[in-house]
Steps between C-alpha positions, in 0.01 A plus 500: 500500500809615689591355839437830681159535336410145601620559856291818528199330348518209746523747788191685373310171483568387859192669653286304252691182592421560868133562426466190287697276734262615775206384287663169417614417855143561622387201293536192720612282212597184690439215253340273759118516511508329839645821644394786271224547241600405145353833386801678651736327258267576209494868600880509507525324163255745344692795648826371353343442159352851494829660611705331228236584241543864601877449463465407134416128494227458240384141554518457877267233635445259788591140420383208710778271623460128579495556876194726480683833531532775241809639332518839332653466152557752226742646249626834378679483164739779409439471126830337408521129423877515550477639852551257791203388708501533878254320726418681825400277793360570847220364720209678666416240764649536848580297806238502778575767761553240778429650842345846474614591851864461392462776241590852608275635222182359337622228261271600212541876532819646354653703781817708496726462803854641513519527125381147417158394371348219709234254389456140389627471144664844503824332392394146409385547240272801449795735530647328195177558307534873573865479397391371157229764462726786606773392257255477212342836577843662521589367155166600348501434127880469496500121513738318263402145607194283465342431837298209632347476846399231745395579856382189682260458789606191696879513533496510880280192527733284289210338316681506168240686296742695286749213487232304314376800299837596348574177304140484381521860372864516399456733201293744703791578734802423279776760543873560457536616860282439806511741792386301804435782743449317829840532668709800598823661606777444751384805698324829436709679240710194411378341176517130425384233262413160644703219343398205719169382643456208735227252431273360767308197621214531749421180691225438754601230746244322721581291807232271649548319830166426666133457407415785739655714774594318824548633853871582538504383863336164435673417169794739458832320461425170328240644262624645169493881490441657158619847594819379666569279198453792261736717706766230491463457123525874433807526723692275259469754218770731641834424658651666805627792289156561352581365154223314320582130491263311272663168416557474126522874434840669455561791733842627406422753226688829480357829367725625216396864522556775753460400867208603718666647812366354823452843656297612199287187522434567870393855420279387210335233718448739793737307728711658768870552421700193594202263497638152418398380155425140416719282281866441451533681166471857373163669479498509119595131482211402724245727334577442134720190458372244753179326596324630809189375677246709689211373711212720383230379735387229739147376573495398867323606819577862594642575843189693602224243539720191480410205721708245690473259209728325253455644151380230259565673165702802380605660171780731389553697180861506383664725241823377341690752286740350246780665298556472124624151419248321724173383344176523704411131459845403630461733797148376577617139490800572724290692753229233510754221545675698774174558690404132486848389609484736799154386615510346850328171571136485593373770259406520132638781285361600162596781261333699225690715252286812493690710246834519324698731275830468317799724571615735228820658372471738199768586248698820551685548171240646263427849367201553730712422805762752388233763427354447848842541661546830316149618594553424870838673501343810346189504719670428832855619452615161628594183311252216478562213744418134450266376766360165604149453635393237748143521373359297214338615175413175318371701204859593407578139414184482290602816315847355436360172368233666284727774363854352506647789299355776717704691756336500843583786738377500859470849647263705715434747780537256790797511741558358849324780689182432300419199724302328226266219620522635857300754699601861433592449136610825341667650196749784472347749252849586377532138387182528291641821352851368435382166362243672276783714364712185460225326305441805280870530421520127430205503259636807324855373458425130442274600215754742348844343548803710415 
């Protein structure tokens, strides 16, 4: 099918994409039964399986993964044993909406505002599911590659269901190229492939000081204070410039690709022009080439309702992002040792490694990479950029280890304005359209090289 025909066909399919994304976003598929019913994830999985069956997959089914979730798997052969095989990946589970009152629109109702479609999962990652479907529908029967599919249901929870499933079912998903569609572009209209992912280590740190709370007037001063001790420990994790300073971890990496201008970062983050940024290095260096630590949460008395008492016990949840070249077990050990060394006298500190994931750097010199660059240039009219991502996708490392000869390409409909994982997540419909066209062009040309 010619490029112009594909472009027109994708455009004709966008009303259907909007209708179906509306249906999918309405399913509250948070893979945490403590917050949302498990039936919501099952509904989403069934919807995905039915949609890909309609798109030509003949053996689509739900497969149980070791963490108790369900993945949608299937295949669509093209009839040629010599044709390459492409595995399409996405996930149907979403982050919890967080605070409903911080959303300008209902989080589970796709709502158009100023040309963007708002809703939890609209970009991450249900928009990528619609990207796949729109590309396949645009191609119709003109498909010169063999396709395989896996759409998982617990990616956002980090429980490792698919990471365990893939090695145990290696032949089921084996492919020449894997399209991991859970990232995105530099900006709306500016295509990119992600070539670096940071890994992560989540650590819960607990500080205990007293058997029970004590009156701050009668005992404050000499008595150990768990909350004050925790604050002092956390303060050692950044220096005066705002750089992360975990003893034993290097923090001098440099990003080899294009820079991320500070003004663009401010705009993407919703900061006022001129707002001082943390760290003594460039934005791209800090985001994609260095370790950074974020305090995700603290369990301690809230201001409203707090008493004049010394806090006996507190906890904090820490998220350490690590660049390629740093292994999670090394980072966890360094962070744990740092926390213990910084603990003031009179309190006991303990740590628990809650989750971890390895960083990832794919190859960029294969035929699939070149075909994707050509497809993006054609679809967008702009050259493909190389992008880093501060987020972690541990599954990529599992794919690379299980299928060492496969090319792995990270693409998708997300971009900075999408605000994934935050209130007011949205997707630009033109990104679904352009990336669907990109995927269709890629599948067409990768399967029929000149």
